[in-house]
C-alpha positions as CSV (number, residue, x, y, z in Angstrom):
1,X,144.6,57.9,7.3
2,X,144.8,59.7,10.6
3,X,141.2,60.9,11.1
4,X,142.1,64.2,12.4
5,X,143.5,64.8,9.2
6,X,141.9,67.5,6.7
7,X,139.7,65.8,4.0
8,X,139.3,67.5,0.8
9,X,135.5,68.6,0.5
10,X,133.8,69.8,-2.7
11,X,132.2,73.0,-2.4
12,X,129.5,72.7,-4.9
13,X,128.5,76.4,-4.8
14,X,132.1,78.1,-5.2
15,X,132.8,75.3,-8.0
16,X,135.7,74.2,-6.6
17,X,137.4,71.3,-4.3
18,X,139.1,72.5,-1.0
19,X,141.7,71.5,1.5
20,X,141.9,73.5,4.5
21,X,145.5,73.1,6.6
22,X,146.3,75.7,9.6
23,X,143.6,78.0,8.7
24,X,145.1,77.9,4.7
25,X,142.7,77.3,2.1
26,X,144.0,75.5,-1.0
27,X,141.4,74.9,-4.1
28,X,141.2,73.2,-7.2
29,X,138.3,75.2,-9.4
30,X,136.1,73.5,-12.0
31,X,133.4,74.0,-14.3
32,X,130.9,71.9,-15.2
33,X,130.8,70.5,-18.7
34,X,127.8,68.4,-18.0
35,X,126.1,66.4,-15.3
36,X,128.8,64.0,-15.1
37,X,131.9,66.1,-16.1
38,X,133.7,68.6,-14.7
39,X,136.6,70.8,-16.6
40,X,139.5,71.1,-13.4
41,X,140.9,74.8,-14.3
42,X,142.9,75.9,-11.6
43,X,145.0,74.7,-8.7
44,X,145.9,77.2,-6.0
45,X,148.0,76.4,-2.7
46,X,148.5,78.9,-0.3
47,X,152.3,80.0,-0.7
48,X,153.4,79.0,2.8
49,X,152.3,75.4,2.1
50,X,154.2,75.0,-1.1
51,X,156.4,72.2,-1.4
52,X,154.6,70.4,1.3
53,X,152.4,67.8,-1.0
54,X,149.4,69.8,-0.3
55,X,148.5,70.0,-4.0
56,X,149.0,66.3,-4.6
57,X,147.2,65.5,-1.7
58,X,144.6,67.9,-2.9
59,X,144.5,66.6,-6.2
60,X,144.3,62.8,-4.8
61,X,141.1,64.0,-2.8
62,X,139.6,65.2,-5.6
63,X,140.3,62.2,-7.8
64,X,139.0,60.0,-5.2
65,X,135.6,62.1,-5.0
66,X,135.3,62.0,-8.8
67,X,135.7,58.2,-8.4
68,X,133.5,57.7,-6.0
69,X,130.9,59.6,-7.5
70,X,130.9,58.1,-11.1
71,X,132.2,61.4,-12.4
72,X,135.0,62.4,-15.1
73,X,137.4,65.1,-15.5
74,X,139.0,67.0,-18.1
75,X,142.2,68.2,-16.6
76,X,143.0,71.7,-18.1
77,X,144.9,73.0,-15.1
78,X,148.7,71.8,-15.8
79,X,149.4,70.8,-12.3
80,X,146.4,68.4,-12.1
81,X,147.6,67.1,-15.8
82,X,151.0,66.4,-14.3
83,X,149.9,64.6,-11.3
84,X,147.8,62.3,-14.1
85,X,150.8,61.6,-16.0
86,X,152.6,60.7,-12.7
87,X,149.6,58.6,-11.5
88,X,148.3,56.8,-14.7
89,X,146.0,54.4,-12.3
90,X,143.7,57.6,-12.4
91,X,143.7,57.6,-16.0
92,X,140.0,55.9,-15.5
93,X,138.4,59.1,-14.2
94,X,139.3,61.1,-17.2
95,X,136.8,62.0,-19.7
96,X,137.1,60.1,-22.9
97,X,134.3,62.0,-24.4
98,X,136.0,65.6,-24.0
99,X,139.7,66.5,-24.4
100,X,141.7,69.1,-23.5
101,X,141.6,70.3,-27.3
102,X,137.6,70.8,-27.0
103,X,138.4,73.9,-24.5
């Protein structure tokens, strides 16, 4: 990865992961379920960046953060759920304690 490439960051104050590209902010919003689990509720990519892989970069960055911080997610967002179906190697970060049906 290019060191100048934008990184996904966790903005805990706003409960969202953020990726800024060309001055435009894309986000994944979440809610804390408990100290180790996040309910991922919404992904939003600026219209001008749609179709350029930004959403996938955002999800991949969020999943890397979750993994490195020993967290789990409940994928309530359809975009994140679809990404996880295409990338089963990330199934280990999906909560087995909670499910989509719990919400």
